[in-house]
mmCIF file of the N, C-alpha and C atoms, coordinates in Angstrom:
data_MODEL
# 
_entry.id   MODEL 
# 
loop_
_atom_site.group_PDB 
_atom_site.id 
_atom_site.type_symbol 
_atom_site.label_atom_id 
_atom_site.label_alt_id 
_atom_site.label_comp_id 
_atom_site.label_asym_id 
_atom_site.label_entity_id 
_atom_site.label_seq_id 
_atom_site.pdbx_PDB_ins_code 
_atom_site.Cartn_x 
_atom_site.Cartn_y 
_atom_site.Cartn_z 
_atom_site.occupancy 
_atom_site.B_iso_or_equiv 
_atom_site.pdbx_formal_charge 
_atom_site.auth_seq_id 
_atom_site.auth_comp_id 
_atom_site.auth_asym_id 
_atom_site.auth_atom_id 
_atom_site.pdbx_PDB_model_num 
ATOM 1   N N  . MET A 1 1  ? -1.233  -34.567 -29.825 1.00 0.00 ? 1  MET A N  1 
ATOM 2   C CA . MET A 1 1  ? -2.557  -34.107 -29.454 1.00 0.00 ? 1  MET A CA 1 
ATOM 3   C C  . MET A 1 1  ? -2.499  -32.833 -28.599 1.00 0.00 ? 1  MET A C  1 
ATOM 4   N N  . PHE A 1 2  ? -1.432  -32.660 -27.820 1.00 0.00 ? 2  PHE A N  1 
ATOM 5   C CA . PHE A 1 2  ? -1.367  -31.511 -26.937 1.00 0.00 ? 2  PHE A CA 1 
ATOM 6   C C  . PHE A 1 2  ? -0.192  -30.592 -27.242 1.00 0.00 ? 2  PHE A C  1 
ATOM 7   N N  . ASN A 1 3  ? 0.251   -30.563 -28.485 1.00 0.00 ? 3  ASN A N  1 
ATOM 8   C CA . ASN A 1 3  ? 1.335   -29.646 -28.821 1.00 0.00 ? 3  ASN A CA 1 
ATOM 9   C C  . ASN A 1 3  ? 0.762   -28.293 -29.230 1.00 0.00 ? 3  ASN A C  1 
ATOM 10  N N  . TYR A 1 4  ? 1.634   -27.346 -29.543 1.00 0.00 ? 4  TYR A N  1 
ATOM 11  C CA . TYR A 1 4  ? 1.174   -25.994 -29.847 1.00 0.00 ? 4  TYR A CA 1 
ATOM 12  C C  . TYR A 1 4  ? 0.764   -25.788 -31.300 1.00 0.00 ? 4  TYR A C  1 
ATOM 13  N N  . ASN A 1 5  ? 1.121   -26.681 -32.179 1.00 0.00 ? 5  ASN A N  1 
ATOM 14  C CA . ASN A 1 5  ? 0.766   -26.510 -33.582 1.00 0.00 ? 5  ASN A CA 1 
ATOM 15  C C  . ASN A 1 5  ? -0.621  -27.057 -33.903 1.00 0.00 ? 5  ASN A C  1 
ATOM 16  N N  . PHE A 1 6  ? -0.998  -28.069 -33.190 1.00 0.00 ? 6  PHE A N  1 
ATOM 17  C CA . PHE A 1 6  ? -2.288  -28.685 -33.444 1.00 0.00 ? 6  PHE A CA 1 
ATOM 18  C C  . PHE A 1 6  ? -2.755  -29.332 -32.151 1.00 0.00 ? 6  PHE A C  1 
ATOM 19  N N  . GLY A 1 7  ? -4.009  -29.298 -31.903 1.00 0.00 ? 7  GLY A N  1 
ATOM 20  C CA . GLY A 1 7  ? -4.529  -29.954 -30.713 1.00 0.00 ? 7  GLY A CA 1 
ATOM 21  C C  . GLY A 1 7  ? -5.887  -29.408 -30.334 1.00 0.00 ? 7  GLY A C  1 
ATOM 22  N N  . MET A 1 8  ? -6.419  -29.971 -29.295 1.00 0.00 ? 8  MET A N  1 
ATOM 23  C CA . MET A 1 8  ? -7.762  -29.609 -28.863 1.00 0.00 ? 8  MET A CA 1 
ATOM 24  C C  . MET A 1 8  ? -7.758  -28.555 -27.761 1.00 0.00 ? 8  MET A C  1 
ATOM 25  N N  . LEU A 1 9  ? -6.615  -28.328 -27.129 1.00 0.00 ? 9  LEU A N  1 
ATOM 26  C CA . LEU A 1 9  ? -6.543  -27.384 -26.027 1.00 0.00 ? 9  LEU A CA 1 
ATOM 27  C C  . LEU A 1 9  ? -5.968  -26.050 -26.501 1.00 0.00 ? 9  LEU A C  1 
ATOM 28  N N  . PRO A 1 10 ? -6.397  -24.941 -25.890 1.00 0.00 ? 10 PRO A N  1 
ATOM 29  C CA . PRO A 1 10 ? -5.828  -23.633 -26.262 1.00 0.00 ? 10 PRO A CA 1 
ATOM 30  C C  . PRO A 1 10 ? -4.394  -23.507 -25.757 1.00 0.00 ? 10 PRO A C  1 
ATOM 31  N N  . HIS A 1 11 ? -3.694  -22.524 -26.259 1.00 0.00 ? 11 HIS A N  1 
ATOM 32  C CA . HIS A 1 11 ? -2.332  -22.272 -25.811 1.00 0.00 ? 11 HIS A CA 1 
ATOM 33  C C  . HIS A 1 11 ? -2.325  -21.918 -24.330 1.00 0.00 ? 11 HIS A C  1 
ATOM 34  N N  . ARG A 1 12 ? -1.254  -22.275 -23.676 1.00 0.00 ? 12 ARG A N  1 
ATOM 35  C CA . ARG A 1 12 ? -1.134  -21.988 -22.248 1.00 0.00 ? 12 ARG A CA 1 
ATOM 36  C C  . ARG A 1 12 ? -0.890  -20.500 -22.025 1.00 0.00 ? 12 ARG A C  1 
ATOM 37  N N  . LYS A 1 13 ? -1.553  -19.947 -21.049 1.00 0.00 ? 13 LYS A N  1 
ATOM 38  C CA . LYS A 1 13 ? -1.365  -18.555 -20.651 1.00 0.00 ? 13 LYS A CA 1 
ATOM 39  C C  . LYS A 1 13 ? -1.302  -18.510 -19.133 1.00 0.00 ? 13 LYS A C  1 
ATOM 40  N N  . ALA A 1 14 ? -0.486  -17.628 -18.629 1.00 0.00 ? 14 ALA A N  1 
ATOM 41  C CA . ALA A 1 14 ? -0.381  -17.472 -17.179 1.00 0.00 ? 14 ALA A CA 1 
ATOM 42  C C  . ALA A 1 14 ? -1.644  -16.802 -16.635 1.00 0.00 ? 14 ALA A C  1 
ATOM 43  N N  . ILE A 1 15 ? -2.094  -17.265 -15.506 1.00 0.00 ? 15 ILE A N  1 
ATOM 44  C CA . ILE A 1 15 ? -3.220  -16.651 -14.812 1.00 0.00 ? 15 ILE A CA 1 
ATOM 45  C C  . ILE A 1 15 ? -2.673  -16.037 -13.539 1.00 0.00 ? 15 ILE A C  1 
ATOM 46  N N  . VAL A 1 16 ? -2.900  -14.741 -13.371 1.00 0.00 ? 16 VAL A N  1 
ATOM 47  C CA . VAL A 1 16 ? -2.392  -14.028 -12.200 1.00 0.00 ? 16 VAL A CA 1 
ATOM 48  C C  . VAL A 1 16 ? -3.563  -13.697 -11.292 1.00 0.00 ? 16 VAL A C  1 
ATOM 49  N N  . SER A 1 17 ? -3.378  -13.956 -10.029 1.00 0.00 ? 17 SER A N  1 
ATOM 50  C CA . SER A 1 17 ? -4.395  -13.644 -9.033  1.00 0.00 ? 17 SER A CA 1 
ATOM 51  C C  . SER A 1 17 ? -3.732  -12.857 -7.914  1.00 0.00 ? 17 SER A C  1 
ATOM 52  N N  . VAL A 1 18 ? -4.338  -11.755 -7.537  1.00 0.00 ? 18 VAL A N  1 
ATOM 53  C CA . VAL A 1 18 ? -3.818  -10.974 -6.418  1.00 0.00 ? 18 VAL A CA 1 
ATOM 54  C C  . VAL A 1 18 ? -4.887  -10.919 -5.342  1.00 0.00 ? 18 VAL A C  1 
ATOM 55  N N  . SER A 1 19 ? -4.460  -10.796 -4.113  1.00 0.00 ? 19 SER A N  1 
ATOM 56  C CA . SER A 1 19 ? -5.416  -10.684 -3.019  1.00 0.00 ? 19 SER A CA 1 
ATOM 57  C C  . SER A 1 19 ? -4.945  -9.590  -2.074  1.00 0.00 ? 19 SER A C  1 
ATOM 58  N N  . GLY A 1 20 ? -5.893  -8.995  -1.422  1.00 0.00 ? 20 GLY A N  1 
ATOM 59  C CA . GLY A 1 20 ? -5.575  -7.904  -0.510  1.00 0.00 ? 20 GLY A CA 1 
ATOM 60  C C  . GLY A 1 20 ? -5.682  -8.341  0.936   1.00 0.00 ? 20 GLY A C  1 
ATOM 61  N N  . GLU A 1 21 ? -5.619  -7.365  1.785   1.00 0.00 ? 21 GLU A N  1 
ATOM 62  C CA . GLU A 1 21 ? -5.718  -7.632  3.216   1.00 0.00 ? 21 GLU A CA 1 
ATOM 63  C C  . GLU A 1 21 ? -7.143  -8.062  3.565   1.00 0.00 ? 21 GLU A C  1 
ATOM 64  N N  . PRO A 1 22 ? -7.287  -8.876  4.591   1.00 0.00 ? 22 PRO A N  1 
ATOM 65  C CA . PRO A 1 22 ? -8.636  -9.278  5.005   1.00 0.00 ? 22 PRO A CA 1 
ATOM 66  C C  . PRO A 1 22 ? -9.438  -8.079  5.508   1.00 0.00 ? 22 PRO A C  1 
ATOM 67  N N  . ILE A 1 23 ? -10.718 -8.125  5.274   1.00 0.00 ? 23 ILE A N  1 
ATOM 68  C CA . ILE A 1 23 ? -11.619 -7.083  5.765   1.00 0.00 ? 23 ILE A CA 1 
ATOM 69  C C  . ILE A 1 23 ? -12.250 -7.604  7.054   1.00 0.00 ? 23 ILE A C  1 
ATOM 70  N N  . PRO A 1 24 ? -12.059 -6.904  8.160   1.00 0.00 ? 24 PRO A N  1 
ATOM 71  C CA . PRO A 1 24 ? -12.649 -7.392  9.413   1.00 0.00 ? 24 PRO A CA 1 
ATOM 72  C C  . PRO A 1 24 ? -14.170 -7.292  9.379   1.00 0.00 ? 24 PRO A C  1 
ATOM 73  N N  . VAL A 1 25 ? -14.819 -8.383  9.730   1.00 0.00 ? 25 VAL A N  1 
ATOM 74  C CA . VAL A 1 25 ? -16.283 -8.437  9.727   1.00 0.00 ? 25 VAL A CA 1 
ATOM 75  C C  . VAL A 1 25 ? -16.739 -9.073  11.033  1.00 0.00 ? 25 VAL A C  1 
ATOM 76  N N  . GLU A 1 26 ? -17.675 -8.414  11.701  1.00 0.00 ? 26 GLU A N  1 
ATOM 77  C CA . GLU A 1 26 ? -18.269 -8.992  12.903  1.00 0.00 ? 26 GLU A CA 1 
ATOM 78  C C  . GLU A 1 26 ? -19.497 -9.783  12.500  1.00 0.00 ? 26 GLU A C  1 
ATOM 79  N N  . GLN A 1 27 ? -19.590 -11.014 13.014  1.00 0.00 ? 27 GLN A N  1 
ATOM 80  C CA . GLN A 1 27 ? -20.745 -11.842 12.689  1.00 0.00 ? 27 GLN A CA 1 
ATOM 81  C C  . GLN A 1 27 ? -21.968 -11.272 13.372  1.00 0.00 ? 27 GLN A C  1 
ATOM 82  N N  . CYS A 1 28 ? -23.052 -11.221 12.616  1.00 0.00 ? 28 CYS A N  1 
ATOM 83  C CA . CYS A 1 28 ? -24.302 -10.669 13.126  1.00 0.00 ? 28 CYS A CA 1 
ATOM 84  C C  . CYS A 1 28 ? -25.438 -11.555 12.625  1.00 0.00 ? 28 CYS A C  1 
ATOM 85  N N  . GLU A 1 29 ? -26.287 -11.988 13.526  1.00 0.00 ? 29 GLU A N  1 
ATOM 86  C CA . GLU A 1 29 ? -27.385 -12.884 13.152  1.00 0.00 ? 29 GLU A CA 1 
ATOM 87  C C  . GLU A 1 29 ? -28.379 -12.215 12.199  1.00 0.00 ? 29 GLU A C  1 
ATOM 88  N N  . GLU A 1 30 ? -28.695 -10.967 12.458  1.00 0.00 ? 30 GLU A N  1 
ATOM 89  C CA . GLU A 1 30 ? -29.652 -10.234 11.618  1.00 0.00 ? 30 GLU A CA 1 
ATOM 90  C C  . GLU A 1 30 ? -29.090 -8.851  11.293  1.00 0.00 ? 30 GLU A C  1 
ATOM 91  N N  . PRO A 1 31 ? -28.227 -8.766  10.276  1.00 0.00 ? 31 PRO A N  1 
ATOM 92  C CA . PRO A 1 31 ? -27.638 -7.459  9.936   1.00 0.00 ? 31 PRO A CA 1 
ATOM 93  C C  . PRO A 1 31 ? -28.690 -6.524  9.337   1.00 0.00 ? 31 PRO A C  1 
ATOM 94  N N  . THR A 1 32 ? -28.529 -5.250  9.626   1.00 0.00 ? 32 THR A N  1 
ATOM 95  C CA . THR A 1 32 ? -29.428 -4.255  9.051   1.00 0.00 ? 32 THR A CA 1 
ATOM 96  C C  . THR A 1 32 ? -28.962 -3.916  7.637   1.00 0.00 ? 32 THR A C  1 
ATOM 97  N N  . SER A 1 33 ? -29.821 -3.290  6.896   1.00 0.00 ? 33 SER A N  1 
ATOM 98  C CA . SER A 1 33 ? -29.457 -2.861  5.543   1.00 0.00 ? 33 SER A CA 1 
ATOM 99  C C  . SER A 1 33 ? -28.284 -1.886  5.584   1.00 0.00 ? 33 SER A C  1 
ATOM 100 N N  . ALA A 1 34 ? -28.250 -1.033  6.602   1.00 0.00 ? 34 ALA A N  1 
ATOM 101 C CA . ALA A 1 34 ? -27.151 -0.067  6.731   1.00 0.00 ? 34 ALA A CA 1 
ATOM 102 C C  . ALA A 1 34 ? -25.821 -0.790  6.979   1.00 0.00 ? 34 ALA A C  1 
ATOM 103 N N  . GLN A 1 35 ? -25.829 -1.838  7.777   1.00 0.00 ? 35 GLN A N  1 
ATOM 104 C CA . GLN A 1 35 ? -24.606 -2.599  8.034   1.00 0.00 ? 35 GLN A CA 1 
ATOM 105 C C  . GLN A 1 35 ? -24.123 -3.297  6.762   1.00 0.00 ? 35 GLN A C  1 
ATOM 106 N N  . ILE A 1 36 ? -25.054 -3.856  6.011   1.00 0.00 ? 36 ILE A N  1 
ATOM 107 C CA . ILE A 1 36 ? -24.708 -4.520  4.756   1.00 0.00 ? 36 ILE A CA 1 
ATOM 108 C C  . ILE A 1 36 ? -24.152 -3.513  3.766   1.00 0.00 ? 36 ILE A C  1 
ATOM 109 N N  . ASP A 1 37 ? -24.802 -2.361  3.650   1.00 0.00 ? 37 ASP A N  1 
ATOM 110 C CA . ASP A 1 37 ? -24.333 -1.322  2.732   1.00 0.00 ? 37 ASP A CA 1 
ATOM 111 C C  . ASP A 1 37 ? -22.941 -0.820  3.117   1.00 0.00 ? 37 ASP A C  1 
ATOM 112 N N  . GLN A 1 38 ? -22.677 -0.684  4.412   1.00 0.00 ? 38 GLN A N  1 
ATOM 113 C CA . GLN A 1 38 ? -21.372 -0.219  4.878   1.00 0.00 ? 38 GLN A CA 1 
ATOM 114 C C  . GLN A 1 38 ? -20.292 -1.244  4.553   1.00 0.00 ? 38 GLN A C  1 
ATOM 115 N N  . LEU A 1 39 ? -20.578 -2.505  4.776   1.00 0.00 ? 39 LEU A N  1 
ATOM 116 C CA . LEU A 1 39 ? -19.610 -3.553  4.474   1.00 0.00 ? 39 LEU A CA 1 
ATOM 117 C C  . LEU A 1 39 ? -19.365 -3.656  2.971   1.00 0.00 ? 39 LEU A C  1 
ATOM 118 N N  . HIS A 1 40 ? -20.420 -3.488  2.183   1.00 0.00 ? 40 HIS A N  1 
ATOM 119 C CA . HIS A 1 40 ? -20.277 -3.501  0.724   1.00 0.00 ? 40 HIS A CA 1 
ATOM 120 C C  . HIS A 1 40 ? -19.405 -2.341  0.257   1.00 0.00 ? 40 HIS A C  1 
ATOM 121 N N  . GLU A 1 41 ? -19.606 -1.178  0.834   1.00 0.00 ? 41 GLU A N  1 
ATOM 122 C CA . GLU A 1 41 ? -18.797 -0.003  0.478   1.00 0.00 ? 41 GLU A CA 1 
ATOM 123 C C  . GLU A 1 41 ? -17.332 -0.230  0.845   1.00 0.00 ? 41 GLU A C  1 
ATOM 124 N N  . THR A 1 42 ? -17.082 -0.818  2.001   1.00 0.00 ? 42 THR A N  1 
ATOM 125 C CA . THR A 1 42 ? -15.711 -1.137  2.416   1.00 0.00 ? 42 THR A CA 1 
ATOM 126 C C  . THR A 1 42 ? -15.075 -2.110  1.433   1.00 0.00 ? 42 THR A C  1 
ATOM 127 N N  . TYR A 1 43 ? -15.823 -3.129  1.035   1.00 0.00 ? 43 TYR A N  1 
ATOM 128 C CA . TYR A 1 43 ? -15.327 -4.117  0.065   1.00 0.00 ? 43 TYR A CA 1 
ATOM 129 C C  . TYR A 1 43 ? -14.975 -3.447  -1.264  1.00 0.00 ? 43 TYR A C  1 
ATOM 130 N N  . ILE A 1 44 ? -15.855 -2.591  -1.761  1.00 0.00 ? 44 ILE A N  1 
ATOM 131 C CA . ILE A 1 44 ? -15.625 -1.903  -3.037  1.00 0.00 ? 44 ILE A CA 1 
ATOM 132 C C  . ILE A 1 44 ? -14.394 -0.999  -2.937  1.00 0.00 ? 44 ILE A C  1 
ATOM 133 N N  . GLN A 1 45 ? -14.231 -0.303  -1.819  1.00 0.00 ? 45 GLN A N  1 
ATOM 134 C CA . GLN A 1 45 ? -13.065 0.564   -1.639  1.00 0.00 ? 45 GLN A CA 1 
ATOM 135 C C  . GLN A 1 45 ? -11.769 -0.247  -1.664  1.00 0.00 ? 45 GLN A C  1 
ATOM 136 N N  . HIS A 1 46 ? -11.755 -1.382  -0.983  1.00 0.00 ? 46 HIS A N  1 
ATOM 137 C CA . HIS A 1 46 ? -10.565 -2.235  -0.977  1.00 0.00 ? 46 HIS A CA 1 
ATOM 138 C C  . HIS A 1 46 ? -10.297 -2.827  -2.360  1.00 0.00 ? 46 HIS A C  1 
ATOM 139 N N  . LEU A 1 47 ? -11.360 -3.225  -3.039  1.00 0.00 ? 47 LEU A N  1 
ATOM 140 C CA . LEU A 1 47 ? -11.211 -3.792  -4.385  1.00 0.00 ? 47 LEU A CA 1 
ATOM 141 C C  . LEU A 1 47 ? -10.667 -2.756  -5.355  1.00 0.00 ? 47 LEU A C  1 
ATOM 142 N N  . GLU A 1 48 ? -11.178 -1.531  -5.256  1.00 0.00 ? 48 GLU A N  1 
ATOM 143 C CA . GLU A 1 48 ? -10.722 -0.447  -6.120  1.00 0.00 ? 48 GLU A CA 1 
ATOM 144 C C  . GLU A 1 48 ? -9.250  -0.108  -5.840  1.00 0.00 ? 48 GLU A C  1 
ATOM 145 N N  . ALA A 1 49 ? -8.856  -0.087  -4.573  1.00 0.00 ? 49 ALA A N  1 
ATOM 146 C CA . ALA A 1 49 ? -7.464  0.187   -4.223  1.00 0.00 ? 49 ALA A CA 1 
ATOM 147 C C  . ALA A 1 49 ? -6.543  -0.919  -4.737  1.00 0.00 ? 49 ALA A C  1 
ATOM 148 N N  . LEU A 1 50 ? -6.995  -2.164  -4.654  1.00 0.00 ? 50 LEU A N  1 
ATOM 149 C CA . LEU A 1 50 ? -6.211  -3.285  -5.154  1.00 0.00 ? 50 LEU A CA 1 
ATOM 150 C C  . LEU A 1 50 ? -6.052  -3.205  -6.668  1.00 0.00 ? 50 LEU A C  1 
ATOM 151 N N  . TYR A 1 51 ? -7.123  -2.856  -7.359  1.00 0.00 ? 51 TYR A N  1 
ATOM 152 C CA . TYR A 1 51 ? -7.052  -2.704  -8.815  1.00 0.00 ? 51 TYR A CA 1 
ATOM 153 C C  . TYR A 1 51 ? -6.082  -1.582  -9.190  1.00 0.00 ? 51 TYR A C  1 
ATOM 154 N N  . ASN A 1 52 ? -6.207  -0.439  -8.530  1.00 0.00 ? 52 ASN A N  1 
ATOM 155 C CA . ASN A 1 52 ? -5.333  0.699   -8.845  1.00 0.00 ? 52 ASN A CA 1 
ATOM 156 C C  . ASN A 1 52 ? -3.871  0.404   -8.546  1.00 0.00 ? 52 ASN A C  1 
ATOM 157 N N  . LYS A 1 53 ? -3.610  -0.427  -7.549  1.00 0.00 ? 53 LYS A N  1 
ATOM 158 C CA . LYS A 1 53 ? -2.237  -0.770  -7.193  1.00 0.00 ? 53 LYS A CA 1 
ATOM 159 C C  . LYS A 1 53 ? -1.585  -1.655  -8.261  1.00 0.00 ? 53 LYS A C  1 
ATOM 160 N N  . TYR A 1 54 ? -2.342  -2.581  -8.847  1.00 0.00 ? 54 TYR A N  1 
ATOM 161 C CA . TYR A 1 54 ? -1.761  -3.565  -9.747  1.00 0.00 ? 54 TYR A CA 1 
ATOM 162 C C  . TYR A 1 54 ? -2.133  -3.407  -11.222 1.00 0.00 ? 54 TYR A C  1 
ATOM 163 N N  . LYS A 1 55 ? -2.931  -2.418  -11.569 1.00 0.00 ? 55 LYS A N  1 
ATOM 164 C CA . LYS A 1 55 ? -3.383  -2.308  -12.959 1.00 0.00 ? 55 LYS A CA 1 
ATOM 165 C C  . LYS A 1 55 ? -2.241  -2.051  -13.940 1.00 0.00 ? 55 LYS A C  1 
ATOM 166 N N  . ASP A 1 56 ? -1.238  -1.296  -13.539 1.00 0.00 ? 56 ASP A N  1 
ATOM 167 C CA . ASP A 1 56 ? -0.118  -1.020  -14.441 1.00 0.00 ? 56 ASP A CA 1 
ATOM 168 C C  . ASP A 1 56 ? 0.891   -2.166  -14.487 1.00 0.00 ? 56 ASP A C  1 
ATOM 169 N N  . VAL A 1 57 ? 0.772   -3.098  -13.567 1.00 0.00 ? 57 VAL A N  1 
ATOM 170 C CA . VAL A 1 57 ? 1.668   -4.252  -13.542 1.00 0.00 ? 57 VAL A CA 1 
ATOM 171 C C  . VAL A 1 57 ? 1.107   -5.382  -14.395 1.00 0.00 ? 57 VAL A C  1 
ATOM 172 N N  . TYR A 1 58 ? -0.176  -5.701  -14.220 1.00 0.00 ? 58 TYR A N  1 
ATOM 173 C CA . TYR A 1 58 ? -0.763  -6.878  -14.860 1.00 0.00 ? 58 TYR A CA 1 
ATOM 174 C C  . TYR A 1 58 ? -1.733  -6.556  -15.996 1.00 0.00 ? 58 TYR A C  1 
ATOM 175 N N  . ALA A 1 59 ? -2.078  -5.300  -16.194 1.00 0.00 ? 59 ALA A N  1 
ATOM 176 C CA . ALA A 1 59 ? -3.001  -4.936  -17.273 1.00 0.00 ? 59 ALA A CA 1 
ATOM 177 C C  . ALA A 1 59 ? -2.433  -3.770  -18.062 1.00 0.00 ? 59 ALA A C  1 
ATOM 178 N N  . LYS A 1 60 ? -1.193  -3.920  -18.507 1.00 0.00 ? 60 LYS A N  1 
ATOM 179 C CA . LYS A 1 60 ? -0.513  -2.830  -19.212 1.00 0.00 ? 60 LYS A CA 1 
ATOM 180 C C  . LYS A 1 60 ? -1.223  -2.444  -20.503 1.00 0.00 ? 60 LYS A C  1 
ATOM 181 N N  . GLY A 1 61 ? -1.734  -3.407  -21.233 1.00 0.00 ? 61 GLY A N  1 
ATOM 182 C CA . GLY A 1 61 ? -2.345  -3.127  -22.526 1.00 0.00 ? 61 GLY A CA 1 
ATOM 183 C C  . GLY A 1 61 ? -3.840  -2.896  -22.467 1.00 0.00 ? 61 GLY A C  1 
ATOM 184 N N  . ARG A 1 62 ? -4.361  -2.530  -21.307 1.00 0.00 ? 62 ARG A N  1 
ATOM 185 C CA . ARG A 1 62 ? -5.814  -2.349  -21.181 1.00 0.00 ? 62 ARG A CA 1 
ATOM 186 C C  . ARG A 1 62 ? -6.286  -1.176  -22.032 1.00 0.00 ? 62 ARG A C  1 
ATOM 187 N N  . LYS A 1 63 ? -7.488  -1.287  -22.507 1.00 0.00 ? 63 LYS A N  1 
ATOM 188 C CA . LYS A 1 63 ? -8.067  -0.227  -23.335 1.00 0.00 ? 63 LYS A CA 1 
ATOM 189 C C  . LYS A 1 63 ? -8.891  0.746   -22.506 1.00 0.00 ? 63 LYS A C  1 
ATOM 190 N N  . SER A 1 64 ? -9.305  0.322   -21.334 1.00 0.00 ? 64 SER A N  1 
ATOM 191 C CA . SER A 1 64 ? -10.037 1.208   -20.423 1.00 0.00 ? 64 SER A CA 1 
ATOM 192 C C  . SER A 1 64 ? -9.838  0.695   -19.002 1.00 0.00 ? 64 SER A C  1 
ATOM 193 N N  . ASP A 1 65 ? -10.193 1.510   -18.048 1.00 0.00 ? 65 ASP A N  1 
ATOM 194 C CA . ASP A 1 65 ? -10.086 1.120   -16.646 1.00 0.00 ? 65 ASP A CA 1 
ATOM 195 C C  . ASP A 1 65 ? -11.389 0.462   -16.181 1.00 0.00 ? 65 ASP A C  1 
ATOM 196 N N  . MET A 1 66 ? -11.273 -0.290  -15.126 1.00 0.00 ? 66 MET A N  1 
ATOM 197 C CA . MET A 1 66 ? -12.436 -0.945  -14.552 1.00 0.00 ? 66 MET A CA 1 
ATOM 198 C C  . MET A 1 66 ? -13.316 0.100   -13.882 1.00 0.00 ? 66 MET A C  1 
ATOM 199 N N  . ARG A 1 67 ? -14.601 -0.042  -14.054 1.00 0.00 ? 67 ARG A N  1 
ATOM 200 C CA . ARG A 1 67 ? -15.557 0.876   -13.408 1.00 0.00 ? 67 ARG A CA 1 
ATOM 201 C C  . ARG A 1 67 ? -16.222 0.153   -12.256 1.00 0.00 ? 67 ARG A C  1 
ATOM 202 N N  . PHE A 1 68 ? -16.274 0.810   -11.119 1.00 0.00 ? 68 PHE A N  1 
ATOM 203 C CA . PHE A 1 68 ? -16.919 0.250   -9.949  1.00 0.00 ? 68 PHE A CA 1 
ATOM 204 C C  . PHE A 1 68 ? -18.260 0.951   -9.753  1.00 0.00 ? 68 PHE A C  1 
ATOM 205 N N  . VAL A 1 69 ? -19.320 0.223   -9.888  1.00 0.00 ? 69 VAL A N  1 
ATOM 206 C CA . VAL A 1 69 ? -20.669 0.779   -9.776  1.00 0.00 ? 69 VAL A CA 1 
ATOM 207 C C  . VAL A 1 69 ? -21.158 0.581   -8.354  1.00 0.00 ? 69 VAL A C  1 
ATOM 208 N N  . ARG A 1 70 ? -21.578 1.676   -7.759  1.00 0.00 ? 70 ARG A N  1 
ATOM 209 C CA . ARG A 1 70 ? -22.079 1.613   -6.384  1.00 0.00 ? 70 ARG A CA 1 
ATOM 210 C C  . ARG A 1 70 ? -23.583 1.723   -6.373  1.00 0.00 ? 70 ARG A C  1 
# 
């Protein structure tokens, strides 16, 4: 039932997950829109740097690069 020639489950594939450094955030009871936008921009910058660091390692056969919409 669970072999590779026949069965109900798909073939096993490795799942890779990478994580970056923590982003320091100060807790605020009522953040302003500017504070939220700044933190979002910081998050996007870190995410983009993480993608650029590992894209040639884990996404060698990619057809296009990831686009980050701001």
